[in-house]
N, C-alpha and C positions, 0 to 999 in steps of 0.2 A: 090549536085544536084542542081539545079534551077527548077523554075516550067515549063520554054521553053524545058528542058531536060525530065522530067515528060511528056510533053502534046507529048515528041515524041515516048516515053516508051508507052505511051496508044495508040498511034496510032499505034505501029507496034506489041503490044501485048506483049510488052518484059518486062513493067511494072510487078512484083510481088506483089499480092494482098493478103491480112491476113484479115479475118473476125473472131472478137473477139463475140463467144457469138453463137454456132449453135440450136437456137431454131427456132420458126415458122419465124422467119426475116431473121435470117443469114443463115441457110441453104441454103434456096431457093436463096437468094443473092448470095453465093458462088458458089453455081450450076449453075446458069445463068451465072455470069463472067467466068465461067471455061467452059460452052459451048461457049464462044465465042472468045475463046484460049488462055485465060488468064493461069496463074497457080496462084493457090489458094493452100493457105494453113489456115483452119480453126481451131480455138482451142476455145474448151469447159470442164471446169472443171468436166460433168461428162462422166467417164471412159467407160460407160456401152452406152452413144450415140458413144463418139469416135469410139469405136471397131464396131457399129453396120453400121456408114459412109463409115469406110474402109472394110467394108466385102461388099460397094455397097447397103447397104440396107437403105431406109428412117426409121427415129426413131419415126417421124408422122403420128398417123392411123387417121383415119376417109377419105372421100373421100377428095383426093387433086390431082385433075387431072394432070397427067404429071412428076410428082414429081417423084414417086417413081423408074421412067424410067429414068427419067433426073439423078439422084444420082447415079444411076448404071451406065449409061453409062461416065457420066466424071470421075466418081473413077475407071473405068476400065480402062479408057485412059491415067491415069494419073494425071490429069489437076486438080484433086481435092483430096487432102490428110486433114485427122482432125488431132489431137493431141491435148494434155493437158499440153506438154509446149510452155509456151511464148519462152523459147531460139531459136525455129524454125521459128521467124519471124524476128529475126536479119538483114537477107536481105528485108525488103518486103520495098517496095517503096508507096505501099499505104495500110491503115489499115482502114477497115471499123468497129466500134462497136458497136454492136446489143445487149445488156443485158437489164434485168430488171429496170424498172424506177421505183417503187412502192411508195406509200403512208402509212403514218402510221395510227393509231386508231384516229390521232387527223388531220389528212387528212394533213398532213407534208411531202414533198419530203424526201422521204430516198435513196440515194443514196450510199450504200455499196458497190452492187456490180461494178456499174459505177466506183466509185472510186479506188476498185480492181483493178479493169481492167486498167486502168490508170496508177496505182503504177506499177502493174506489165510491161505494156507496155514501160512506161520510161526506166527503166532496159536494155531495149536493143532497145528503138527507133534509127533509125540511123539517121546521118544527112539528111535533105533536103527531109524527106518523110512526104506525106499528111494525116493525119489524119482526119476522117468523121465520125461524132456520127450520127446513123442513128434513136438510140434509143430516144423516145418521151419525154422530158427534160421540166421542167420548164422555162419559157421565162428569161433570164438572165444566164443560166446555163453553156455556152459556155465562156460567159466573167468572173463569178465569182468562176465557179468550175474548169473548165477541161481547160480553158487556164493556169490558176494558178498550177494545178498540175503539168502538163507536162512542165513547166517551171522549177517550183522549184527543181522537181525531177531529171530533165534532164541537165540541165544547160545551155540550149537551148531558144534561144527567139524564140517566134512566129513569123511570118511572114520574118522571116531570116535563122533560122537555120533547122525549119520546118515549115508545114502549117496545118492551123486548118479549119477545115468546118461543116458543119452540114444538112445532107438531110433526114429530117424525113422519115419512112418508111410509106406507105400507103397501109397495105394489111388487108386479113382478112380470117379465115381462112377457108376453101373449095375451096377458090379462089387466093391462094398464087400465085403463078407462074402468073394466070391471073392479076392479081392487080398489082403485081411488074410489066408488060410490058404495061400494058394498061391505069393504073392510072398517072397522073402528077406529077411532084415533085418539090419540092421546096430546091434550092441548096444555101445554105447559107455560102458565103464563108467570110473569114478573112479580107478579099481584093477581088476586083475586077477582079485580076488576078487568086488570087485561086478560085473565084468562074467560073469562065471561063473554068479553069482546070477542075472542078467536071463535067460542064454541057459536055464539053466533053468526059468524062468518063458515065456518065449516058448515053446519048442517045443511048450509044453501046447496052445498055440494054432495055431502056426504048422506049416505042413505041408512046407515048402519049408527051404531053408537059412537058419541063424540063424548069425553069425559076430558072434567079438568084436573089440573094436577100443579105442581112447581116443575121449575126445571130439570130439577133432578131427578126425579120421580119419571116424567117424561124420556129423560135421556135415559134413565137405567131401565125402562120397560124395553123400548125399541132394540138396545142392544142385548139385553135378556131374553127376547125372544127369538133372536135370530141365532144365539149361542145355544139355548136350548135345542133349535133343531141341527146343530152341527153337531152336539153330543148325541143326539139320536141317531145321526148316520152314522156317525162314527162306532157306536154300538152295533148296526146293521153291518156296516165293514169287516167289524171284529169280530163278529157272528159266523161272516162269509168264508175268511179265512179260515176261521176253525175246522167250519164245513168242508172245505177242499181237502183240509190235512188228514182228516178224518172219513174221507169221503162220503161224504152227505151231498144233498141239496139243498142250501141256504133258504130258497124260493120254496118248495115243499116246507122244512120247518118254521117260515115266515106264514103260511099259511096255518098252520097246526099252532101254531104259538097265539096266535089272532082270535082264536077260538077259544079262549080262557078270559073274561070277561075284565077288560081294563087293560090288557096286554098287546099295547099295541108299538108295532116295529115296524120300521120305515123302509124304504126301500134300499139294499146296499146299492153300489155301482161306483164304477170305473174312476171317481173323483166327485168334486165339490167345486164349483166354480162360481163367475158370477161376481157382482161389485160387493152383495153384503156378505155375505154369512162365511166368507175366506176371510172378511176383513173385522166385522164387528164382534167378534167375540174377543179379538185383540183390543179392541177399544174398551170393552166390559173389564177385561184384566188389567189394563193399562192404567184403569182410575185409581186402583191400589198401591201400583206400581212403589211408589213410595212410604207406602205404609206396611206396618207390619202385619199383612194380611196372606196367609200361601193358598196362592194359587196354582191348581193341582191337574185337576179336573180340564177345566177350557185346552191348557198346552196339549194335554195328553189326546182329546180328539182331536183338535188339530193336527197333530203330528199322524194320528190316523189318516185321516180324509189326505191329506198332503201326499200321502205314500202311496197314493191307489195308484196313480199312472204307474208307477216305478212298479208295481206290483202288475201289471197290465204287459210291461215290459218282460219281466219273465214269465210270464205265461206267453208270449211270442218266443221267448227263447226257448222254452222248453220244446217247444213244438218245431224249431229251424236250429238249436244248438246256437252256433255262431251268427253274429247281425251282420256281418261285413257284407258288402256290395251286395244285401240284401235291399228288395222293395218292400215296403210295407204300407198296403190301402187303411186310408185312416177315415173310416166314416161317421162326417159328424166334425165341426169344428168351433161351432155354436156350444155354449155351455147348458143352452137349455133345449128342448126340442121346438122346433116349427121357429126360431127365435133366431136374427143374425145378430146377438149379442155373445162376443168371443172375449169379454172383460171373465179375464183369471179361470178361461178354458184349462179344464185338464187335458183337450186335446194340445193345445200348447206346448204344454210339459211334456206330454208322451212322444211330441215331433222333435224337441229339443233333446231330450234321454234318446232318441233311436239316430237320429245323428250322432251323437257324439260317441255310439257305438258302433257308427259306421253307415249304418245304414240309412236309407233314403224315405223319405215317409212321404205317399204321396194323396193328397187330403180331399175329399169331396165333401163340400157342405151346400144342399141347394139354395140356404139362405144369405150366402157368400159371397159375393160376385168375382172373386179373385178364384174362388174354391168350385164353383158352379159347374154343372156338365154333365156329358155321360157317364153313368157311373161305372158304366160297361167298359168304356174306353178307357179309364182311367185304371179300370183294374187289369186290363189287359198285361200280363207280364209281371202281375207281383206277385210274390211269394205266401203273402197270407193277406186276409181282410181282416182288420178291428174296428168292429162298432163302437163309439164311443158316446154319442148322442143319440137321442131317441126320436129322430122325427119320423112322422108320418111317413113318408116315401119310403124309409127304411123298413115299415112294417109290410110293404108291398114288394119288396126286392124281387124279380127274376133269379129266382136263386139258381136256376138249371143255366143261365147264361152266365150267372156270376162264376159257376165251376168251370165253365167253358173259357173264361179269361182268366182265372188265377193259375198259374203253376200250381201251387199245393191245393186243393179242396179242403181248405182250414178257414174257418172264420170264428174270432173270439168275440164273444157278446158280452159286450161289461155293460149292456142297460135291459138284459130279458128280455129281447124285441122278436128274438126269430124262434121260430115254432121249430122245436124238435124233431116231430114228425115229418114236415114238408121239407128237413134238412137233410131227412135220414133218406126222404124219397129220391132224392136227385145225387144222393153221394156223397156231399157236404159234410166233410167233419166241422159238427160245433162242441167248440169249448165256453160253455157258461163260467162267467165268475160266481166263485162262489160253490161250484157244483161238479164233483168228481165222482158222483153215484154212478154205478152202472147204468139208470134207468131203468124204462120198463120195455117189455117187448113186444 
């Protein structure tokens, strides 16, 4: 099959689509294309996830507007099915790959999931198919890893027997469908014709700009945009630490800085989590690991952001002195508000650090089943509370009941959620990240 024929099949929705990896990216992507009339088969290694999807249920918890209803609709219509068997992808014309691409403890990319998916796909890839990597990868991965594996294991030649592109996702838990529809995308193709074919495909579901590029440009764009955010958060965190040391309020500083034209400042916070931002800066930096390019700012930003959970421990110790046998209530375990996504969560790091110093972390999170429950029952007998995630529920805490449950009426707010005046009215001592100012009377 030629790309011309494939474009015709995209146009009349007769192209069969496959999605490898049905997580936070792959599942909503599969559902959106199924909604547009494509027959979509999704592959995932987790049988429980596959079973839930085939029952028309979403395995993704937390607030995801429209996702559960969309999955139920496209599964019930027969347009989307899930499987653990790659053999069911034999007739796929277009294959989207959405698997995790983590880094190891030395910050080097680990592509076991990607390589495994490519090998499994190679065994059944049909001639003329278009393979698109949506996962965020180190610049150079399409050329140096993906293409060689597919060519060696299929015996095909890229751009002749099959076609290859990358279109990095731009999603965030809580806004999965919205971001897939409303955020622009970059379609990197092995050839201009491949990129144009990808533009035709993605414009069916993306309501924003879809721009064409080559592989390396698309890879750099995605890793750069997340690195930019990480660096900006690190700047805000460093200013917060300076404000604490000088007796100022970073939140007031931020408000006034932003009044100057062009001077945006992101929110400081108790740590940076998720699958992307803690990892993608290392993917970008790793691309020049073997080249004589000094990379200084990116590692510095990562160090600052990774140190914020330890800073929360330091704030706790300032209130309690020793941590031995202390019970610390941690409010929020997911890395993002109103989500169940706890990948690289700062709260995971905080809980581990507390345990290492003899404290007992008591965790509450309304979106993670093992940590859900009544906040005030969990608070009972705890020495203090520390707020790590800005869940909507925490904006409406009954502070009077919380004061009654805690041994010490102290709450350390790592996300600027709790109102200072409301805390003062019930006798709650509020410690805000980035604020040791005397405050207003």
